[in-house]
Structures are given as structure tokens and as C-alpha cells.
N, C-alpha and C positions, 0 to 999 in steps of 0.2 A: 504494500500500500504506500509506504513511504517513497520507495523508488519510483513507482508509477506517477506519483504526484510531485516529484522533485523536492521532497522534504527530508529532513534529518530528525533524529530523536530530540534535538534541541528545539524543534518546532512543536513538539507534543506538550500539551497541558495535562491530559489524563486520557485513560482508555477504559472502556467498559467491555467486558467479554460476556457473552451468554453461550450456553451449550445446551443441546437437546438432552433430555433425561437419560438417553442411552449412553452418553459419554461420562464415564465415572472413573477413569484411570488416573487423571491428574487435573489440576486446575489450569485453565488456559493462561492465566496470568503468570503462573510459575514457569510455563514454557516461554512466555514473552520475556521474563526476567533473564532466562538463560540466553536470550538473543540480544541482550544488552540494554534492556529497558529498566535497569535497576533503580534509576532515580525518577521514573515517571510513575505517578499514582495510578494504580491498576485495581480493578475490582471485577469479580466474577459473579454471575447469577445464572439460574437455570431457566431455560425456556419452559413455557407451559406445555403440558402434554396434550396435544390436539390430535385426534384420530385422523390418520392419513397424512400427517405432516411429514416433510422430508426429515429423515433421520441422519444421525452422525454429522451434525452441523454446529460449527462454532461461528458466532457472529461477533464482529468487532465494531465498536463505535469509538472512533478516535476524535478527541477534541484537540484541535491544533491551530496554531497561528498560520494564516494563509495570506497570500498577497494577490489573490484572484477571487472572482465571484464564485459562490457556491456551485453555480451551474457548470463550472469548468473543472470541478473535482472529479478525478477518475475513481469510480467505485470498482472494487475488485471482487469478483465472484469466481471461485475455483471449483473444479471437480463436480460439476453438475448443479452447483448452487445458483447458477444463473436463472433457474426457474423461479427462484424466490422473488426476484425483481427484474423481470425482463425489460422493464422500462429504463433501468439504470445500468444493466450489465453491458460491458463494452466488448 
């Protein structure tokens, strides 16, 4: 996400991670800390269990300082998650 939007970790204010109920092996924020986000405030939450919803999904909401309009932000959807927001998937 950072690379596709030409941002660095210094641009991050905080991040929120959600995971579907079937993902229970580790906290997404712990993985992010392992990728160098040690000084960025991070929090995890669980998605609600909705029948028929896409499984094995981690969502990330990054709060960041930007120098462009919100409409120019590149939203990143991987491995089939594009179906969640076809209007934003690139």
C-alpha cells in the first residue's frame, strides 16, 4: 500500500486491521510490526461473521498524511479480495 501510493512509514499516523473470524493464528498488527511499523499505533479487530462473506480476509485502514486528493489514493486488493470493492480495486 505504501509503495503503490509513494508513501513511507513516516507518513503513517495509525493503522486499523480487521480479520475475518476464521483467521486466528496471529494478530495482523504483530505481522505489521515485524515489517517495520514498530512506532506506528496499530490496532486489530474482528470482522462480523456474515453468512456467505469472503473468508480469510485481512482489511487495513491506514491513516496517513497525503499530498493528493483522496480520489487519487491507490486502494490495494490482493488474492481475490477485489470482489469486496470492485469500484475501488485497481
